[in-house]
C-alpha angles and dihedrals in degrees: 000000000000145000129216125200125212141159101073123136146120119313134168121247113275092029133114137242134180120212121202127209108196111199124211125197092355121088112231089218091065103042139073116232138197139185121216136170137202128194126194110282094009132099123251111275128205110228103178143331138199126201124234097273098033092245091119130046133168132194130190115243089243092064105024110130093014105060125050130185119213136178126222111196096183093057093030091232137132118215134205111201109198121193135177090024120199133199088251089064090068107122148107108282124212136194121210134187138195135177095227136119105221127112125287088239090059092050095049092050093046108038092169085074089073108089100187120060132179127223094249137242122238120239119192122186116194123207 
C-alpha cells in the first residue's frame, strides 16, 4: 500500500492550489488520512486529518477556514484544497494514511499513528 502526492508548485500569495494524494492498494473509504507539511528549519506540522468514514475532521488553527480535505471514492484520491495561500505556507507537503478507526483529532496529534507516508510535493508561495 502506498500514497503519492502531486499538485504542488509555485503560486502567488492569495492564490489557491489543490494537492492530490493518490492511494494505491488501500481504499480511501476504509482509511484515515492526514496532510502534513515541513519547511526547512521548522518542525513537521499537522494541517488536517479525516477519519476513515469522514465523520470526523480536524484542522490546525493555522489553516482552519483556508484548507479543506476531501475524499474522491471514484478516483481513490484524497485532496487538500488550499485557498488564500501565504508565503508562510511554503513547505513540503505530505499525505499519510492508516487503517484505523480513531478520530481525526487523534491522528493529527499523533502523526506516528499513520503507517503509510508519501514522498511529498513542494509548495512555494511567493509574496
